[in-house]
N, C-alpha and C positions, 0 to 999 in steps of 0.2 A: 286509156288517160288521159286527164286534161288538166292541164295548169292554168293558172291564174296567175299574174303579173299584175301586183299594184303597187304602189308607191307607200300607202299606208298610211297617207294623211289627204283629209279631204278639206276644201276649199269651201268653206260658208257662205252663203253670199246673203244682207241682207236686204232688206224690202227696201225700195228708195222713199227718200226725204218728203212728206208730203211740207209746202211752205212757199213762200216768195226766194227765190235764187237771185244771187247777184255776183256777178264779180267785185272782188275785192282786194287791195292793197293791204297788207299788214307789217307789223313792223316784229318780229318775232326773234326771241332768244331760244339759243342754243345751247345746254349745260355741257361742264366737259364728257355726260357720259351719252350726250347724243338726244336727251329727251330735250322737247322743243315748247318754249312758255310764250303764247300769242300775250303783246304787250300793248298795242296799238291797230287799228284799223281805221283805214281810210276807204268809204264810199263816196258813191255821187247819187243825192237822192231824187224825186222825180221830178222836182224845179232844175236839174243840173247841179245843184250847189254842192260843193262836195263837204263832206260830214266828214267827223273824228268821232272813235269811241275809244275812249281810255280807261284808266282801273277796269282790264277787264279781270274777273276773276273765272277759271276753270273749274268746273265743276266735277267733268268727265275727260279723262281722254283716252279714245280705243284706235288699233288698228283695223279700217274696216274693208269688205268689199263689195263693192257696190256693181252688179254685172259685170263683174270681170275687171273694173275698174278699183286698183288698190288705192286708198286714201288714210290719213290720219283727220279720225273724226275729234272734233274739240267741243262740247257742252259748256258754251257761257254765259255769263251773266254780266253785265252791268248797271250803273245806276245812269241815267241823262234826266236830267229837270226832274228832278223827284220823283220819277217813274222808275222801276225795276224792268229790265228788258232781257227776255233769256234769246237766244240764240246758238245757232251752231257753226262752226267753222270748218271746214274742209281743205286739207291740203293735200295737192296732189303732186306726190314729189316727182314724177314722170316730168312731167311741163312744167313743174318750179308754180305754179297757179294757185291761186285760192279761191274758193267761194266760199260765203255768206248765203246761211239757212234764214230765215225769220218766219216762225211756226205762224199758222194763222188761226 
């Protein structure tokens, strides 16, 4: 007779996100319940100039597992110079860093 010991929980891994990845600085508000709300993103563009995204609308927020790396994923939208831009923000809680992914 054999026994199998299992924790009963599965860790689902997500497929990689395709697009242009960039390290960014994020101004984020945390509510009293621990919910994170990104308010502003700063990044360096291709010319080396500092760019700022404000008025960020969070469309969707999830906890994700990418290749064993846990992060918070924010699907976001903003208006810049009359155009709408959709992008993804990833918060890596262990390293306290942010990535922005612009889909092509």
